[in-house]
N, C-alpha and C positions, 0 to 999 in steps of 0.2 A: 149328731151327738154333741152334747155340751161338755166342755173341758173346764177344769177349775184351776189349772196351773197359771200363775200370774208372776211375771218377772217384775222385779223392783230395781230402783236405782237409788243411790244415796246422794241427796241434795238437801242442804239445810237452809231454811229460811229463818231470818231473825228480824225482830223489830215490829213496829206497828205504825201505820200511816197516821200522820198528823195533819195532812193536807188542808190547812186552814188558809183562808185568804180574806181580803178585806170585805167588810160589810158595806153595802151601798144602798142608798135609798131607791125606792121604786121597784120595778119588776125584777123577778129573779133571773130573768134572761137578759139583763142589761149587759153592757160591754164586758166581755170576758177577756182577761189577760190570757196569755198563751199558757203553756204547760203549767198546771197548778202546782202547789207545794206538795208534791208527791215524792215518795222515795224511789230511787232508782235501784233496782236489784242488779247486782253484779255477780255473775258466776265466776268463781275462781277454781280452776281445775289444774291438773298437772301440765296441761298443754296451752291453756289460753285464759285470758281474763276478758269477759264479754258482758257488756250491758244488756240485760234482757228486757226488763219491764218494771213497772211499779206495781206492787201488789201488797196487800195486807196479809201477813202470814205468821205462823208460829213454827217453831222448830219441829221438823219431822224426821230428821236424821242428822248425823254428825260427821260424816266422812268428808264432805266438802263444806265450804263456808260461803255463805252469801251475805254481803254487807250492803248497806244502803246509806246514801247521803241525802239529806233533806235541805232544799233551798226554798225558803219562803219569800214571797215578794215583800218589799219593805212596807212598813206600816200595817202589818197584820193585826186585825182586831179579833177579839174573842167572838166565838159563835154564839148567836142568840138562839131563840126557840122557834122563830118563824120558819115557814117552809122556804121563803125566799132567801133567808140568811143561810140556812143549811145548804141550799143549792149553790149559793155564792161561795161557800167554803169548799164544797166538793169540787167545784170547777175553777177555783182560783180567780174569782171575779174582782176586777178593779175598775174604777171609772175610766172612761175614755178621756184622759187628761194628759197634758205634757208630762214626760217622765222627769224633767228637771236635769237630765243628763245629756241632752242634745237639743236640737232645734224643733220648733213646733210649726207644723204646716196645717192651719185650719182651712177646710174646704167647705164652701156653702154660700148661699145667697148673702151678699153684703160682707163677706169675709175676704181675707187676703187673696184667696184662690177660689174662683167661682166654678171652675171646671177641673176635672181630673187631669186634663192635658196640660194645665198650667203647673202642676206639681213637678219639681225637679227630681223625678224618680231615679235618674241616673247618678245623682250625687248624694243619695241618702247614706247616712253614716250611723254608727253606734249611738243609741240613745234618742234618735230622731223619732218623732211621732207624727203621723199623718192622720188628722182627725176629720172624718167626713160627716158633715151635718145633714139633717133632713133637707130635702128640696121638694118643691111642688111637682117636679117631674123627675124621672130617673136620670141618674148620671149615665152618660154613654161614652165611657172612656176605657181603653185597654192600656195595660201597663205591665212592665217587667220590673222585677226586684232582683238586684244583684248585690245588695248591701251586706256588710259583715258586721253584725251586732256582736255583743258580748253577753255573758250570762247575767250580769248586773246592769247592762245597758242595751237591751234588745232594740231592734227596729220594729216599730209597731204601726200597723194600719188598722184603725178601729172606727167603728160607727158610733155616733152620738145618737141615742134614742130620741124620737120625737115625743111630744107631750102625751100622745096616745100609746107610747111604748113601741111604735113601729121603727124598724131599722131603715137607714138610708139604702136606696136601691141602686145597684150598678147593673145596667142592662147591656148585654152584648150585642143586641140587635141594633144595627146602625151606629155602633161605637166607632169613635175615631181614636187615633194613636198619636201621641206627642212625637213630633218630628225628630227631636233630639234622642229618642230611644232607638233609632234605626241601628246604630252600632252595637247596642246592647243585645239585640236579638241575634246577631251573628256577624261574622266577618266576611261572609259571602252572601250573594243574593239568595242562594239555595237555603242556607242556614236561617237567614232572616225570614224568608217566607215560611219555612217549616214552623218556626217558633211562634210567629204571629198568627198563622192559620190554625193552629191547634188550640189556642186558649184565649180566655179573657184576661186572666192573670197568670203570668209565668214567673217562677222562681228559678233562676239559673245563674251560671257563672258569667262574669264580665269578660268578653273576649280580650279586652285591652289588658287584663291582668294575667293573661297566660292560661295554658291548658289546665293547670292544676288548681286554679282558683275555684272557690265555691262560696255561696252565701251561707250565713249561719245566724242563728238566733233571730228568726223572723216570726212575727206574730200577726195574724189576720183575725179579727174578731168583730162581732156586732153588726155585720153587713147582711144585706140580701143581695145575692149574686145570681144572675139568671141569664138564660137565653143563648149560650154558646152552643150552637147546633148547626149542622150543615144546611139546614133550611134558611139560615139567616146570613147576613152579610155585614161587612165592616169596612172601614178604610184604614189601610196600614200606615206606617210611618212615612211612606213616600206619597200618601194621599190616594193610592190606587184602591178601587173598590174590589173586594175579594169576598169569597164565601169561606166559612169555617170548614176545615178538612174533616173527613171522618176520622175517628179515633183521636178525639180531642177532649178537653175538659174545661169546666169553669175555672178551676185552679190546677195548673200543671206544675209539678215540682220536678224539674229536670235533674237537679241535685241540690244538696244542702244538708246542714247539720242543725238539729234543734229547731225544727219548723213546727209551728203550732197553728192549727186552724180550728177555731173555737167559737161557739155561739153564733153561727151564721145560718141563714136560710139559703140553701144552695139548690136551685130548682131549674128544671126545663133545659138541661144541657145534655150532651151525649154521655158525659161522665161528670160527677160532681167534683171529685178530687182524684188526680192521678199522680203517682210518684214513681220515679225511675232510679235504678242503680245499675252500674256496669262493673266489670272486672278490671277496669283500667287503673284502679288504685283507690285508696281510701277517699281521696278528693272527689271521686266519681260515685261514691255511695251516699245515698240519702240515709242519714242516721237520726234516731230519736224523733220520729214523726209522731205528732200528737194530734188526733182528730177527736174532738169532744164537744158535746152539747149542741151539735148542729142538727138541722132538719134537712134531709135529702128527699126530694120528690120529683117524679116525672122525668127521670133521665132515660137514656138509651136511644137506640134507633130502631124503628119498626123492622122486624124480621131479622135483626142482627144479634148474634150471640156475643160479640166482642166488647160491647160497652156496658159498664156497670155503674151502680151508684157511687161506689168508691173502688179504686183499683190501686193497690199499694205494693211496692217492691222496695223494701227498705230494711235496715237493721234497727230493731227496737221500735216497732210500730205498736202504738196503743190507741185503740178505738173504743171509746166509752161514752155513755150517756147520750148517744145520738138517737134520733128518730129516723129510721129508714122507711119511708112510705113507698108504695109500689112504683115501679118504673112506668114510663108512658105506655098506654095500651098498645099491645103488639110487639113491644121490645122484648128481646129474649135473653138479656143479660142477667147478672146476679145482683143481690143486694150488696154484700161484702165480698170482694175478690181480693185475695192477698197472696203474694209470693215472697214474703218477708222472712227474716230470721228474728226470733224473739217477739212473736206476735201475741198480743193480748186483745181479745174482743170481749168486753164485759159491760153489763148493765145497759144494753141497748134495747130499743123496741124495733124489731125488724119485721117488715111485712112483705111477703111474696118474694119475687125473683125466681128465675129458673132454679137456682139454689139460693137459699137464704144466705149461706156462708160457704165460700169456696176457697179452701186453703190448699194451694198447690205449689209446685216446685219453683225455685228461683230461676226463672227462664233467662234473664239477662245478666245475672252475676252469680252463676253457679259455683265457681271456684271460691269466691269470697264467702258465700252463704255456707257452703259445706265445711269450710274451715272455722265457722262460728258455732260453738257448742249450742247456742240458743236456737239454732235452726232445728234441732231435734226435739224441742219441747214447745208446744203451742197451748195457750190457755184460752178457753171459751167458757165464761161463766156469768151467771146472773142476768142472762138475756131473756127477753120476752119475744117469742117468735110466732108469727101467724103465717101459715103457709098452705096454699093449695097444693096438695101432694102430686097431682097429675103432671106437673111441669118438671119435676125432678126431685132429688133428695133434699132434705133440710140442710145437711152439711156434707161437704166432701173434704177429704184429707189425703194428702200424699202427692199427687201429680195429675196432669191432664194431657201429657204427650206420650204416646205409646208406640211400641214397635222398635225400640232401640236395642243395643247390644251392650254387654258389659264393657266398661271403660269409656263409653261415649260421654260427651259433655252435654247431652240432651236426653230427654225421656227418662226411663226407669232408673238409670244409674244416679240421677241427681234428685230423685224424689226425696221427700222429707225424712223418711226412714227413722221415725222417732215416735213420740207419744203425743196424742191430743188429749189434754185434760179437760173433760167436758162435764161440768157439774153445776148444780143449782140453776139450771135453765128451765123455763116453762115453755112447752111447745103446744100450740093449738093448731091441729092439722085438719084441713077440709078437703073436699073433692070426692073422688071415687076410688083412688088408690094413693098410697103414700109410702115413702121410704124415709127412714131417719138418717142412716149413715151410708155413704158411698166411700169406702176406704180403698185406696189404690191397690196395695199389695200387702202380703203378710209381713213385710218389713215395716209396716205402719200399724200402730195399735191405738185403741181408744180406751181410756179409763173413764167410765161414765158412772156418776153417782149423784144421788140427791136431786135428780131431775124429775120433772113431771111431763109426761108425754101423753097427750090426749088425742085420740083419733075420733073424729066426728062419726056419728052413726051412718052417714052416707058412704063412708069408706069401706069398700068390700075387701080390699087387700091391705092389711095393716102390717107392713114389712119393716123389720128392724134394719136390714141391710140390703144394699143393692150391689150386685157383682160388677166387676170391670174386666174387660178383655185386655190382658197385658201380654207382652212378649215373654217367651220362655227364656230363662228358667223361673221367672217370677210367677207368683200365684196371686190372683185377684181376690177381692173380698175383705182382706184385712183381718185383724184380730180385734174384737170388741169385748171388753171385760165389763160386765154389768154389776156394779155394786148395788146398794139399795136405791131403787127408783120407784116411782108410781107410773104404771103404764096401763092404758085402757085394756080391758079384757079382750081376748081374741087375737092378739098380735102374734106374728109368726117370724121366724128367721128364714125367710125364703124370698126369692125373687119371683114375680108372677110369671116369668118366662122360663127360668131354670134354677137349679140348686145353686146357692151361694157357696163359693169356696171359702177358705180361711176358717176362722173359728168365731163362735159366739160362746163366751164363757159366763155362766151364771155364778158369780162370786157370792152374791147374797140373794135370798128370796126376794122376789119383786112384789110390790103392792099393786093394787089396781082393781077396778070394777068398771061398770058401764056409764056411770054418771060423771058429769063435769065437776071436778072437785074444787074449782076456783071460779071467781067472778070473771066473766068474759071481758069486762071493761077494765078493771083494775088489776087483774091477775092475782088478787088476794085469795088465799084459801077461804072457803066458805066455812061457816060455823059447823063444828062436828066433823070436819073433813079428816080423812086419814092422813092428810099431808101435815097436820099440825104436830109439832114436836117430834116428827118421825125422822129427821135428818140423822145421818150416821157418818162418822168419820171413816174415810176410806183407808183401809190398810194396804190396798193394792197400789195406790198412787205414791210416787216419790215425794209428794208434798201434801200437807194438810193446811188448807187455807181458811182464814177467818174472814167471813164476809163483813164488809164495812158499810156498804151502800146498797140501795135499790132505787128504782125509779117509780114514781107514783103515776096515777092515772093521767096527769097532765104532762108526763114525760120529764118531770123535774127530779134530779137526784136527791135522795133523802137518806139519812142514816138508817142502817139496818141493825136492830138490836134484838137479840134472842129474848122472847117474851115468856117462854115456858121452860120446860125441862130440856129442850133441845131446839135446834133450828128447824123451822118448817121446810119441807121439801119445796123445791122450785125457786123462782127468781124473787118472790115477794114474801116477806114475813107478815103473818097476820098480827 
């Protein structure tokens, strides 16, 4: 039975994104600065003030107030009309040049530093820039970053593009480690080994500064980072030959505030990016993690479910404009795995994964997360998703540890227990069976509107939800409220094995037929498609968002402007 009752919340969004950044010559994917000039949404409630994310939005309610601050990089130029200029504006692109507010460390053939091991990573300070130039062979150097930049003088590690547009390469296979970094990795042999063995690049605290120290305002952009996998080896700061540990990453963020990883190619690792947070205090929480404009490909460990293209556990995580290509063949991880509070996943191209997007509980910092209002609202919009359904659902929401009891600090009591706002996504599903949503319990709900969900003709079971076995008194299946969407004909609200509990509520009549209503390469609606101008504002959701961008067939961010009487359904405007 379908139910039509929908709960609402009162949250007001104000303002409009002006996220403009400097225009630069050459390719649109030249060296990105870190977090672009985007607004930070701050929820103010009776109990807390919490940074959530940066969104473009209009007022939807007035009971609470959301305000935003905009910080643009210096020397912002007006946006032009070319695709590269628009992409530069959306991503906050600036040249890989000295900031003028700190020291310059040029790395490359014939420059002051010819190898990464020569760079004094241990002494980087606010405003410093490490500029890595192209080299005939990959750089093979591991390093740790403990620096404390500022908002107007970040610490930046950036790649200078080659004449052909290629990024400088840092290869983890056979990498060496600067001897002076030994103390930065840890104050004990155990700690040093753990941090060196897990990553090619680690962002962490400096043990010499005390337990409460943490890095901040760090930017990594314009590089190709590859090869941190247990099948490869390296030499640590003591010169010992070691292999990378399972459950590691190309870029490991142990802790830090305002960390930006932008415009990189991150490939062939067990995980591309990993971030961690704990309940030890705010110093131990990763805040304002920005992952944008990167290409992720070939990650994971064959037969292992625990390694993902990105795996984030932070407060204020924004994942946008990235290209998630499939994991390595035989790897069983997900594309996007997240345990954060205040998560936004938008305008990405995501291909495959056991789940394309996996949004679950804050495993390592539950007390902090649950005290953060943003933990209860997650935004997934404007994404292009290609998925073989047989491996798992497109998206999970809520949690993934089951069998707990009320009052415990693990499992069902710490699930997200909030709302997934899922809108203007386009899903192209393949295989023989497919599920869209796997929602943990009926304390989690989905508001889904203006999406396009296409099931290939090869799919026999076109299921909207997948059930979950949870401990009593919780009930699996979740609550899914469907506003206006386009969904292929013949879909069902059932699991192929048993009836799905919870609720599926048809808030609006659904559009749909058997044909593919968009171009498979560009995701643009085809001429005459029912998607065109069919977008409808959701009255069931606490927010009404104005779409500002989309990604084109090359994966570049472009402005999205309504071209007719209304927005088109899905991730791309015709």
